N, C-alpha and C positions, 0 to 999 in steps of 0.2 A: 740419242742413246749411243750411236756408233761413234760419236766424237770423243767419248770419255776415254781417258787413260787410267790405268790401275797401278797403284803403288801398294806395297805390302812389306810386313816385317816378320812373317811367320806366325802372326797371331791375329792381325787385323788387315783390312784392305780399304784403301781410300780411292774414290773415283774423282778425277780432276778434269774439268771442262777446259776447252781451248781458251776461254776468257779468264783463266787462272783461278777459277772458283772450285774449291773442294766441296762438292754437293752431296757426297755420301761418305760417311766414315763412322763405323761402329766401334766403340771404345769400351773396354780394352780388347774385346774379342770379336771375331767375325759375327757371332750370333748374339752379341750384346745389343741393347737398344742403341739407336744411332745418336752420335753427338752432333753430326750434321746430316740433315735430311731434306735439303732443298730440292733434290732430285724428285722427291715424292710429294713435296709440299712447298708451294711458292713462298709461304711465310716462314719456312723452316730455317734451320741453321746452315751456315756456310762460312768458308774462310777463303777470301779472295785477295789476290795480288794482280793488279792490272795497271797498265799505263793510263795516265789521266787523258792523254790525247788519243785520237784515233790510231789504231795500230794494226799491223798484220803479224801473224805468228806462224812459225814453223816448229813442229814438235817431233821429237823422236826419243826412244830409249837409247841410253848408252849401249854400245855393242855388248851383247851377251850379258845384259844387266836389266834390272827393273828400276833403275834410277832414271828419272825423266829429265830431259833438257828441252827448254823452250827458248827460241830466239825471237824476240819481239822487235819490231822496227816501227819507229814513228818518224814524223817529219823532222824531229830534232835530234834523233840518234838511234842507237841500237843497244840492246841489253840482252843478257843471257840469264835465264832462271833455271837453276838446278835444284831438283826437289826429291826427297827421299823419306820413306818411313824407315827410320834408322835402326841399325843393330850395332853391336860392338864386336871386338875381336873374339870375345868369349861367347858370342851368340846373341840371343834376344836380350834386350834391355829389361830391367825390372820395372820400367815404366814405358809408356808409349810416347814416341818422339817423332814429330813431323818437322823436318828441317827444310827451309827454302832459302837458298842463296841467290842473290841478285847481283850480277856483275855488269859494269858498264863496258861496252865494246867500242862505241863511237859516239861522239857528241854527248848529249845528256838526255836522260829519260826520267820523267817524274812519275812516280807510282802512287796509287791509292791502295791502302790496306783496309779491308772491311772484314770484320769478324762478327758474326751473329750466332749465338749459341742456340742449339735446338732444345726441344722440350722432351726428347727421348720418347717420341711417339705420342706426344700430347699428355704425358704422365707426370712431368715435373715443371717447375718454374725456376729458371736459373737465377742466381743472385751472386753479387760480388762482395768479397770481404777484404778490405784493406789489411795489409800485413807488413811488418817490417821487412820481410823477405820477398815481397811482391804482392800485387793485387790478385787474389785467388778467386777463380770462378767456381761456384758450386753448381753442379748440374745433377740433382739427385745425389747419388753416392759418389759421383765422379768429381775429382778435383782437376782443374785445368788451369794452366798458366801460359800466358802469351809472353814469349821471350823475344827480344828485339835488340838490334844494335843501337848505339847512342844517337845515330842520325835519324832514327824513326821518330817523328813528332806526333804525339797523340793529340788529335783534334777533339775527340769526343769519347767518353768512356762511362757507360752506365751498366746496370745489372746484366743486361742481356747482349750488349754489343759494344764494339770498339771501332772507331774510325781513326786512321792515321795516314801520314804521307811521308815520302822520302824521295830523294833524287840521287841517281847514280850517274857518275861521269866516267869517261874513258879511264880504265885502270882502277876504279874504285869498286868496292863491293859491300853489300849490306846483308845481314842475316836476320830472318824472322823465323820463329818456330813456335810450336805448341807442344807442351808436355802435359800428359794426363795420366792419372792413376785412378783405380776404382776401389774406394773404401780402404785405402791404405796410405801411409805417409808418402810424400812426393819428394824425391831427391832433386836438388837443383845444381846441375853441373855448370861449368863455365860455358859462355857462348862459343869460345874457341873449340871446346870439346865437341859441341853439337856440330859445328862447322866441319871439323875433322871427321866426324862419324859419317858424314855424307860420302866422303871418299872411302872410308872403311866399309860402308855398306856396298858401294859400287864394287870394290875389290872382292867382297864376299860373294856377290852375285856372279862375278866373272870367274872366280875360282870354282864355284859350283857348276857353271855352264861348261867349263873346260873339261869336266868329267863326263859330259853327255857324249856318248859314243854313237854318232850317226854321221856317216860320210856319203850317204846316197843322194838321190835327187831331192830337191825341195829342202835343202839343208837349213837355209835361213828360216823358212817357215816352221820346220820341225823344232828348231832351237827356240824360236819365239813362243811356240805353243808349250814347250817344256817349261819355259820360264813362267808362263801364265799358270800352268798347273801347279808349279811350286808355290805360287802365291796362295793357292787354295789349300795347301797342306798346313794344318794347324799343328805347329811344332810342339805344343805343350803335350799332345797326346798321340800324334801320328794320324789323326782323323783327316779325311779329305772332304772338304765342303763341296757340295754340288755347284754352288756359285756364291758370289760375294754379296748378293742383294736379295731383297724381298719385294714381291708385289709388282715388279716391272711387267707390264701386260703382254700377253701373247697376241692380243689385237687391241689397237688403240680404242679406248672407250668400252672395251669388253670387260668381262668379269673373271676371266681365267688369269688370276693373279695369285701366285704362290710364293711361299717363303722357302728359298733354296739354301739357306745358310746352315744346313745340316749335312750329316754324312750318311748317304745311302749305301747299302751293301753293294748295289749295282755299280755305282760310281767308284767306290773304293776298289772293287774288283777290276774294273776296266782301267782305272788309273794305275793300279799296281802292275797290270800287264804292260801298259805303255812304259812305265818307269823301267821295268825289267828289260824291255826291248831296246831302250836307249842307254842301258848301263847305269841307271840311277839306283843302285842297289840299296843304299841306306834308306832312301825314301820308300822303296818297294817293301823292304823288310819292316819299316815302321808302320806302314799302312796295313800290311798283312798281320803283324802282331797285334795291332789295335783291333782289327776285325776279329781275331781269335779270342781276345780278351772279352770283347763285347758279347760274342756268341756264348761264351761260358757264363757271363754275368747275367745276361737278360734273355738269352735265346735268340733265334733268328727273326729279328724284327726287320721291317722294311728299311728303317733309318734309325739313327741315333743322334743325339746332340753331340757337339764336338767334345764335350766333357765325358761322353760315354753313356750318359743317362738316356732313358726313353724320351722322345719328343712329345711335347704337349699337343693336344688337339688345337685346331686353328681358332684364333681369336681375332676379330675385326677391330681395327683402330678407326673409329668413326670420325674422329676429328681431323684426320689426315686426308687431303683431297685426292691424292694419287697422282701418278705420272700422267701428265696431260689429261687429268680428270678421269683416269681409269681407276675405278674402285671395284672391290674393296682393297684396302691396304691391310695386310694380315701379319701376324706372328704365329708361329707354330705351323703345323701341317696336318691336314686331315688324313693323308695317306699313312700316317704313323699308326693308325688303327687297322690298316688293311693286312690281308695276307696276299703275297705274290709268290707264285711258284718259281719265278725267275731267280729268287735269292739262292735257291739250291744250286742251280747251274753256275751262278756267279761265284759262289763260295768255292765250289769244286774246281772251276776253271782257274781261279786264283791259286789254290793250293797246288794244282797240277803244274802250272807255269813256274811256281816258286821252286818246287823240287826238281823240275826238269832243267832249271838253271843252275843246279848243283847244290842247292840248299837243303836243309834238313828239318823235318817236323819233329817237335817234341812229343812225348807220350800223351800228354794231356790233349794237345791239338789233334793227334791221331785218333784218340778215342772219340773226341767230339765229332770229327768228320765221319767216323763209322756210324755214330748215332744219328747224324743228320741224313746219311744215306738211307738208313732204315726209315726215318720219318718221311723222306721223299718217296720211298717205295710204297708207303702206306697212303700218302696224301695226293698223289698225282691224279687220281680219279676225280678229285673235287674241282669245283669251279673256283676261280680266283679273280682278283682285280686286274691282272695282266700287267705287262711292262709299262703301260700308259696310265696305270693307277685309276682305272675307271670305276664309277659307282655301280655300273651294270656288270655283275659277276657272270662270267661265261666260261666255257671250256676253250679258252684262247689257245690257238695253235702254237703261238710262240711260247706260251707257258708250258705246254706239254713237251715241246722241244727242249726247253730248259731243264725239265725233269729228266728227259733222256740224257741230256748232256751231263747232268750231275751223276747219274748212275753209271754212265759210260766212263767218266773220269774216276769215279769211286772204284770201279772194277780195275782200271789201270793202276791206280794207287795201290790197291791190294795185291795185284799180281806182281808188282815190283817191290813189295815189302814195306811200303810206307805206312800202311794202315793194316789192321787185322783182316784176315781172310775169312773169318767165320761165316759171314753172310754173302760171300762172293757169288755162289750159285744163285741165290735169291735175287741179287742186284742184276745179274746177267739176264735172268728170266724177265724181270720187270722192265728192263731197258728194251728188250725185244717186244714185249707187249705194247709199250708206248709207241714204238715205231709202227707196229701193225695198226694200232688204234688211230694214229694220225693219218696213215695212208688210206684207211677205210673211211674216216669221218671228215677229214679236212681237205682232201684233194678234190678240186672241181674240174671235171672233164670239160665243162662249158668254158670256164675261164682259163683252163690249162695252167692252173696255179693253186698253191696252197692258199686257202682263204683265211680271213681274220679269225673265224671260229666256225664250227659245224653249222650248216643250215643257212649260211649267208653267202652272198657274192662279193662282200666287201673285202678289200685287200689291206694288208698291214706292212708298212715299209720295214718294220723291225725284223721281218723274216729274212732280210738280207744277212742278218747275223748268223743264221743257221749254216751258212757256208763256212765261215771260219770255225764254227762249232763242230763241223764235220758231219752234219746230218744228211742222210739220204744220198741219192745219186745225182750226178751232174745234170742230166737232162731235165728232171723235174725242177731242180733249183734254178737252173738257167731260165726255164720257161716262167717260173714265178717272178724272177727279177725283171724279166722283160715286161710282164703284165703290170708290175708295180711301177716301173718307169713310165709306161704308157698312160696309166690312169692317175697316178699321184704326182708325176713330174711336172714341173713348171720351169722350163729351161734347165739349168744345172741343179735345181733345188727340188726337194721332195716333201710333200706333206706326210704326216705321220700315218694316217689311215684314211679310208674313204670317207668323204663328207666334211673334211676339216678345212677345205679352202675358204669356206664362208665364216669360219669361227676363229682362225688363228693363222699365224705365219707358217712358212715352211720350216721344218725342223732340220737344222744344219747338219747334225750328226748323221742323219739318214743318208745324205749324199756320200759321206765318207764310208758308211757301212756298205753302200752300193759299190763304191770303188773297190773296196777290199774284196767283196764277193765276186765281182766280175774278174778281178785279177786272179783270184784263186781258182776260178773256173776256166782259166786259160784265155780270157778276152782282155789281154793287157792293153792293147791299143785303144779299145773302146773305153776302158777304165781310165787310162791316162788322159784321154781327151776330156772325159767328164770331170776329172780332177782339175785339169787346167782351166776349163770353163768355170768351174766352181770357184777356184781361187781368184780368177780374174773378175768375177761378178761380186765378190765381197767388197764392202766399202773400203776405200783407201784411207786407213787410219793408222794408229800406232801398232796394230797387230792384236788388239783385244777383240775377242769374238763372243757374241751373245748366244742365246739359245736358239733363236729363230730369226727369220728375215721375211720381209714383205717382198715377194718376187716382183711386184709391180713397181715399187718405189725404191727398192734396194735399201730400205731402212731396217735396222735391227729391231727385234722384238724379244721379250722375255728377259730373264735375269742374266747378269753379266758380271765378270767373265764367267762363261759357262764351261765347266770341266768336260762334259761330254763332247762339246764342239771341238775343243782343243785336243783332247785325246783322240777323237776321231781322225783329225788331221794327221796325228803321229802314226796311228795304226794304218791309215790309207797309204801314207808315204812309205812306211816299212814294207807293206805288201808289194807296192810297185817296185821297191828296191830289192825284192826277193829276200827280205829279212823276216818274213812271217815265220814264227817259230811254232811248228806243230807240237802239240803236247807230247812230252816224252820223246823228243827227237834225239836225246842223248842216251 
C-alpha cells in the first residue's frame, strides 16, 4: 500500500503502483464505482505500462506538482514515463483524461501495455463497440476510449481487455491515454492536445503550490501534504473527501474496512483550518461554504456525499475479495446514521478560524450557527458515538470537550458581532457546566489523566486535540498527554485508544495531534523530537500517507491518501513554526 502514488484532477484520484499499473481509479468521481479495482481484487481492472525486460524504477512527483515522473532502467536502455490526470487552462475537463507519455532517454526500451476493464464492484460486464471514431468500451454507464500513438501495436483486443506493445529509443516519445465519461457524449481531442495537457496540468499544480504560504521548518513535507489534500478537494462542490479509497483494511485480514470517499464534517473543518494556515483561501472558502450549504440543506450529519446528499448505509460487495483477502469490501458508511457531538465543535472552530482570518459570515450562516449552538446546549448531556464512530454509545470525554469548544466559540462569535447575542448568557452557562461535568466525571486521580469516558481507566489519544481547542489548564492536559504516550505509544506512533494494538494499526494523525499539543504546552523540544522520529519512521515513498501504520513492519494500513494524516502534518509543522493561530487573535 505504501508504494502507491496518487494522481488527481479535482474530481477523481488514481493510484499507481511502481510496476506502472493503475490499480484504483473511480470514474468520473472520487465516490463513483471503480473503473480499475485490482488493488481490491486480483481479477479486477487495471491499466499498466511496464518494460518487457527486468527493470528498476525511480519515481517522484515533479516539484510542487501532482504530476508523476518514473525513470525506468533496463539492460538495453532507459526511459521516462510522465503521467497525469489532466486538466485544461480553463480548469477541469468535461471528461476524465489519464495521459501517459513515454520518452526514450538512452538505448531502447520495449514496453508492454495491458488494459483490463473492471466490473465496477462486480455489478457490470464491460463490452466493446467498434465505431468509426474508435473502439469504445462500455462499462455500465461509463464510456472509455484507449488513445495511443501510431507506434503502439495492438496484439489482442476483446470486450474486457487490450494488450499492446511499443518501443521507445533515445529522443523518441509515445503517448497513451484513457478518456472516459459517464452517461454523456465523449469528446475526442487530438493526441497532441492530450500530450500538451500533461504540461498544462503540471503548470496548474505549480501555480497553485506557489500560493502556499509556509516558510517554516519541514517546508517540503508541508507542501507535499498540501498537494495531497488538494487531491481530495472535489472541485465540483468544494467538498473534501476523507480519503480516495474504500475498504483498505486497518489490519491485514481484519474486518475494519470502511468507505472513506465521503466528506465528514470533522475532516472538512480540519482541512479548512489547515488551508487557512497556509494561505489557501479559495480552497478554505469553498470548503466552508460547502459545509454551510449542507448544514442548511440536511442538518448536521456526520458526513455527506461529495454531491452534498446524505450518505447511504453500508453495503457489502461480496464478489470482491478485498486487499490481501481482507473483507468486507463496502460502499456507503454505517457512521452516516450516527450522531457525534464532535460535529458541533468542528463547525464552530471552522467558523471561528474563518472570521478570525478577516472573512465575513452571511446572515443565513450566522443564524444557522446560532441555532446549532442552541442545539448543542440542549444535547451535550446525551451519549453519542464519539470521534471514533463507535457502536457503543457513551459519554465520551472528547465529545463533551467538543461541545464545550462549540459553545466557547459561539460565545466569542456573538461577543464580536458575528452572530446574534440573544442566547449568549445561556451558552456561557452551559459551557461552564460542561467543564465542571468533565472535571467531576472524566478525570482519574489514579491515571492522572482524562479518561476515554466516565467509569473507565481507558485512554483516548484524540484528547491531545483538547490542547489546541484551549480546554482546561496546562497541568492536567500535560499529565493526560504523558499518560497517552506511555500507554498508547509504540515508538513515534500512537494507537487511537486503549486495546486497539490487537485490532488495527497506529493512527498516524494521533502523533501529529500529540506534537501540536506538546508544542502549545511549552514542550517544544520534546514535540520536535517526536515529529522528527515520526517523519523518519514513515515509509520512504513519493509522499502519499495512509490512515494507519503497522509499527512492527512499517507498512501502511487503512485508506489512502488520508486527509487527516496529511493535515495533521501541516498542523504539527505550523505549531512548531509558531504559526498556530489562536481563535480570534486578530
